[in-house]
RODO-2510 file (C-alpha; in nm, 4 decimals, decimal comma):
residues 90
     n   res          X          Y          Z
     1     m     1,4006     2,8782    -2,2550
     2     s     1,2474     3,1904    -2,1028
     3     f     0,8828     3,2536    -2,0188
     4     d     0,6869     3,5502    -1,8919
     5     p     0,6428     3,4881    -1,5155
     6     q     0,2886     3,6245    -1,5294
     7     t     0,1722     3,3673    -1,7848
     8     h     0,4098     3,0876    -1,6766
     9     p     0,4595     3,1356    -1,3001
    10     h     0,6434     2,8054    -1,2474
    11     s     0,8683     2,8129    -1,5549
    12     e     1,1904     2,7763    -1,3539
    13     l     1,0532     2,4669    -1,1798
    14     t     0,9137     2,3150    -1,4994
    15     e     1,2482     2,3657    -1,6746
    16     k     1,4138     2,1660    -1,3934
    17     i     1,1471     1,8943    -1,4212
    18     i     1,1958     1,8656    -1,7975
    19     g     1,5725     1,8473    -1,7472
    20     a     1,5274     1,5737    -1,4869
    21     a     1,2997     1,3745    -1,7178
    22     m     1,5499     1,4068    -2,0018
    23     a     1,8324     1,2886    -1,7745
    24     v     1,6288     0,9839    -1,6683
    25     h     1,5343     0,8941    -2,0255
    26     s     1,8917     0,9465    -2,1462
    27     a     2,0254     0,7128    -1,8801
    28     l     1,7590     0,4413    -1,9030
    29     g     1,6552     0,4617    -2,2675
    30     p     1,3166     0,3606    -2,4065
    31     g     1,1027     0,0538    -2,3520
    32     l     1,0850     0,0143    -1,9751
    33     d     0,7820    -0,0028    -1,7485
    34     e     0,6356     0,3302    -1,6361
    35     s     0,7042     0,2508    -1,2692
    36     i     1,0788     0,2243    -1,3400
    37     y     1,0858     0,5719    -1,4942
    38     e     0,8775     0,7049    -1,2044
    39     n     1,1165     0,5643    -0,9440
    40     a     1,4166     0,6974    -1,1362
    41     m     1,2489     1,0371    -1,1634
    42     c     1,2031     1,0386    -0,7854
    43     l     1,5733     0,9689    -0,7381
    44     e     1,6597     1,2499    -0,9800
    45     l     1,4322     1,4943    -0,7970
    46     v     1,5937     1,4006    -0,4642
    47     y     1,9365     1,4528    -0,6240
    48     l     1,8252     1,7984    -0,7430
    49     g     1,6806     1,8868    -0,4008
    50     i     1,3262     1,9272    -0,5341
    51     n     1,0393     1,8370    -0,2988
    52     f     0,7727     1,5989    -0,4266
    53     e     0,5030     1,3531    -0,3247
    54     q     0,4632     1,0206    -0,5044
    55     q     0,1334     0,8402    -0,5732
    56     k    -0,0810     1,0847    -0,3754
    57     c    -0,4541     1,0034    -0,3639
    58     f    -0,7356     1,2558    -0,3951
    59     p    -1,1062     1,1762    -0,3633
    60     v    -1,3112     1,2897    -0,6638
    61     h    -1,6537     1,4330    -0,5798
    62     y    -1,9641     1,4681    -0,7922
    63     r    -2,2864     1,6077    -0,6464
    64     n    -2,1393     1,5808    -0,2967
    65     k    -2,0609     1,2103    -0,3378
    66     i    -1,7223     1,0483    -0,3800
    67     v    -1,7214     0,8892    -0,7255
    68     g    -1,3624     0,7722    -0,7360
    69     t    -1,0039     0,8411    -0,6476
    70     l    -0,7429     1,0293    -0,8465
    71     i    -0,3909     0,8971    -0,7949
    72     t    -0,1200     1,1302    -0,9195
    73     d     0,2226     1,0001    -1,0176
    74     l     0,4112     1,2973    -0,8726
    75     i     0,3212     1,6313    -0,7199
    76     i     0,6308     1,8460    -0,7402
    77     d     0,6876     2,1271    -0,4911
    78     n     0,3080     2,1513    -0,4382
    79     k     0,2920     2,3329    -0,7733
    80     v     0,3140     2,0848    -1,0602
    81     i     0,1344     1,7543    -1,1160
    82     l     0,3460     1,5180    -1,3247
    83     e     0,1850     1,2175    -1,4903
    84     l     0,4401     0,9904    -1,6534
    85     k     0,3467     0,7964    -1,9655
    86     v     0,5258     0,5309    -2,1665
    87     s     0,4495     0,4780    -2,5320
    88     g     0,5508     0,2187    -2,7860
    89     a     0,7787     0,2893    -3,0783
    90     i     0,6715     0,5749    -3,3022
***
């Protein structure tokens, strides 16, 4: 898969992330809890030498007041936010 770097500046990184997610799903299969896939994804990213932060919290502001907290699953290389989701059978 090849993208124009001007419109898709992180295409090389996102290709690696997609490959990592496919490797995790291939190994574990469907039907597990989201946290299991997240932990496996972290191991895969470490294996690939990709930097990430897990479960990072950000305050959400509205009219100069904190109205909540955003917790991201993974922030990869300070460029990509990855939110993992598990769905039932299609």
